[in-house]
C-alpha positions as CSV (number, residue, x, y, z in Angstrom):
1,M,29.7,41.4,-62.6
2,N,32.5,42.6,-61.0
3,N,35.5,40.6,-60.9
4,I,35.9,38.8,-57.6
5,Q,32.1,37.8,-57.9
6,N,32.7,36.2,-61.8
7,S,35.6,34.3,-59.4
8,L,33.8,33.2,-56.8
9,N,31.2,31.8,-59.4
10,L,34.4,29.8,-60.6
11,L,35.3,28.5,-58.1
12,N,31.8,27.8,-56.6
13,D,31.4,25.8,-60.3
14,F,34.9,23.8,-60.3
15,F,34.6,22.7,-56.5
16,A,30.8,21.8,-57.1
17,K,31.7,19.9,-60.0
18,N,34.5,18.3,-58.2
19,K,32.3,17.9,-55.0
20,V,34.8,19.8,-53.1
21,N,34.2,21.7,-50.2
22,F,35.6,25.6,-49.6
23,W,35.4,28.3,-47.7
24,L,36.2,31.6,-47.3
25,E,39.5,32.7,-45.4
26,A,41.8,35.6,-43.8
27,G,40.6,38.8,-45.1
28,S,37.6,38.0,-47.3
29,A,35.9,35.7,-44.6
30,L,36.2,38.9,-42.0
31,A,34.5,41.2,-44.8
32,A,32.2,38.7,-45.5
33,F,31.1,38.2,-42.2
34,R,31.4,41.8,-40.8
35,D,29.7,43.4,-43.5
36,G,28.1,40.8,-45.3
37,K,30.4,41.1,-48.8
38,I,33.5,41.4,-50.3
39,F,34.6,45.0,-51.0
40,P,34.6,45.2,-55.1
41,W,38.0,46.8,-54.9
42,E,39.7,43.7,-53.6
43,H,42.2,41.8,-55.7
44,D,42.0,38.7,-54.3
45,I,40.1,36.4,-52.6
46,D,41.0,33.5,-49.7
47,V,39.7,30.2,-49.7
48,A,40.9,27.0,-48.4
49,I,40.0,23.1,-48.8
50,W,41.5,20.4,-47.2
51,R,44.2,19.0,-49.0
52,E,43.4,15.5,-49.3
53,T,39.8,16.5,-50.9
54,M,41.9,18.1,-53.7
55,P,44.3,15.3,-55.5
56,F,44.5,17.1,-58.8
57,P,46.3,20.8,-58.4
58,E,47.1,20.7,-62.6
59,K,43.0,20.1,-63.4
60,F,42.8,23.4,-60.9
61,I,45.4,25.5,-62.2
62,Q,44.5,24.7,-66.1
63,F,40.7,25.7,-65.2
64,F,41.5,29.1,-64.0
65,E,44.6,30.1,-66.2
66,K,42.6,29.1,-68.9
67,E,40.4,32.0,-67.3
68,G,42.9,34.4,-67.1
69,Y,43.5,33.8,-63.4
70,Q,46.9,33.1,-61.4
71,V,46.9,30.9,-59.4
72,V,49.0,31.4,-56.1
73,F,49.0,28.0,-53.7
């Protein structure tokens, strides 16, 4: 499994467990719509959520930093 797929799986797991809807944004959304996939050479994923649905940024940061990711808001 490539890093992008692994990252998407982790995002999905985290948000599903915390009952938060998310969606792809910007270049990630464009590639998924236009080409039906996000390219494996991509080094980031653009996602969005509604601010009021995520009152726990520390939990999010801890989860992903533990997995070795850098979180940028």
